[in-house]
Residue, then its C-alpha position, 0 to 999 in steps of 0.5 A: x562965697x558967691x562961687x560956692x553958693x553958686x556951686x551948691x545951688x547947681x548941684x541941687x539942681x543937678x540931683x533930680x534930673x539925674x534922679x529921673x534919667x536913672x529912674x527911666x533907665x532902670x524902668x527900661x531895663x526892667x522890661x528889658x530883663x523880661x520876656x513878653x508872654x504874648x505871641x499873636x494880639x499886637x496890643x498886649x504884653x505881659x511880662x511875668x517876673x518873681x512877685x509880679x507882672x507887667x502888663x502892657x496896652x500898646x493899642x487901647x484904641x485905633x491909632x492910639x499914641x499912648x500906651x498904658x502899663x499896670x503892675x500886677x502885684x502878688x502877695x508879698x511881691x516886691x515891686x522895683x522903685x522904677x515900676x511904682x509910678x504905674x497903676x499897681x493892682x493886688x492880685x489875685x483879685x476877687x470882684x471884677x466889673x467888665x464892660x464888654x460882652x467879649x470879657x464874659x467868655x474869659x471869665x467863664x472858661x477861667x471859671x471865675x464868673x462868680x466874681x463878676x459884680x457889675x456889667x453895663x446893660x446885662x440884657x447884652x450878655x447871652x452865656x447862660x452861666x453869666x445869665x444865672x447870676x444876673x437873674x439871681x441878682x449878683x451882677x449889677x447895672x453900672x451904666x454904659x461904658x462911655x458914662x459908668x455910674x460913678x456912684x454905684x461903682x464907688x459904693x461896689x468897690x471892686x477890685x478891678x474895673x475892666x473898660x475900653x477906650x475910644x479915644x484918650x478922653x474919657x472923664x469918668x474913668x478919670x473920676x473912678x481912678x481919683x476915687x481910688x478904684x483900679x481901672x484897667x483898659x482892655x485893647x482886645x477889640x482892636x485886634x485883627x487876627x483871630x488868634x490875637x484876640x483869643x489870646x487876650x484871655x491871658x489878660x485876665x489870667x494874669x488879674x487872677x493869678x491863673x496864668x497857667x490856666x489861661x496859657x493851657x486854655x489859649x494852647x487848646x484854641x490855637x492847636x484846634x485853629x491851626x488844625x482846622x486851618x491846615x484841613x481847610x488848606x487841602x481843598x483847592x476850591x474857593x468859592x466867591x463870597x459876598x458879605x454885608x448889607x445896605x445901610x443909608x443907601x450904601x452897602x457896607x463890606x468888611x475890608x481886606x485887613x479886617x477880622x471878619x475878612x482874614x476869617x473868610x480868606x483861612x476858610x478857603x474862600x474868595x472873598x470879593x473884596x479880600x485885597x482892599x486895605x483897611x481894617x473896618x467897613x467899606x462903603x460901596x454903591x449898590x451898582x458896584x456890588x451887583x456888577x462884582x457880587x451878583x453871581x457870588x456863590x455865598x453871602x455871609x453876614x447879611x446884618x441882622x435879618x432873620x429870614x430871606x423874606x426879611x431881607x426881601x421885604x427891606x429892599x428888593x435888590x437883594x433878591x437879585x443875587x445868586x446866593x439869595x436866589x440859591x438860598x446860600x445866605x448865612x447870618x450869626x445874627x440869628x443865634x441869640x441868648x434869652x435877652x436878645x444878645x448875639x452870641x457871635x458878639x460875645x463868643x467868637x473873638x475867644x472861639x475863632x476855631x469855632x468860627x473858621x469851623x462854621x465857615x468851612x462847614x459851609x464853603x467845604x462841607x465834605x471836610x468837616x461832615x460831622x461838625x454842626x454850625x455854632x455861630x451862623x445859620x442858614x436863612x430860609 
């Protein structure tokens, strides 16, 4: 009798073990059967299937030890049991809250900006279309990303809140999800390649069921960027370039593997810190900057200054550089929206082809004689 009871107990204990193992295997097999439609972005994967899509955010913040999976369910779409453990979002969505200005261009290019109902600190938004919605009272203030206004968001009941994570701890997002709201992380800001950032328009295309439109838009951007890059490679000249500015007695330059540095490389310039490792900013003593870059031909992105006089008034050392003396200093901080938001911060990640054309016009004007600078402006 005891032997029979023991066998029953063992049988009951083994059922959940084998069940979990089978579910895990099914989840892996389900993903293995799909094709990832993302080619450049390192932190995004989208697997399209009949009736639903799987969206994986694999690098939500730098050096993240976890990834996030979301299931986008079309109307009447049937989701396999192995995927029901993940957040399910019915699509196409009809209302959205986004938390970064880099999300705004994707909404406008897809023609769904009217679905935006909330944003943290709307003054940062520069795009004319979205500013009209804000001015008409159709977009509400929802706090700041790290401390979103939970009460306002629960009252709004948006279909989706697109946020971003700086690390694995964000109690506000946890509380919103516990309240029944759908929160999805966006990691576009961690991408370093120009086309990798731009490809995140497919993320928004998937949320709206507009995958073909998002693919077509990105294809145009990709073609424009690669053709402009091919044009730049026709030149053999590579002018030397300095970047950055002084902050708290240290000069901060973009590291060689950063998004900003890759643009300078693709524009066929000799960025003087291009060989440094890392994707952030590098603190360099002023003495080292003077020694290495005092005679650099161009100076790109010198902080938030609008004129050369502002620069020299802020720090007389700036006037020692040849690029300053020859008025070859170019800034993206001058081109602003109606409420002071910098347009470069909003649109550059979505339109890297415009950034590349600007830089080629600056370094090699003969290659693009008819191009007018969009993001950058020469300081006087």
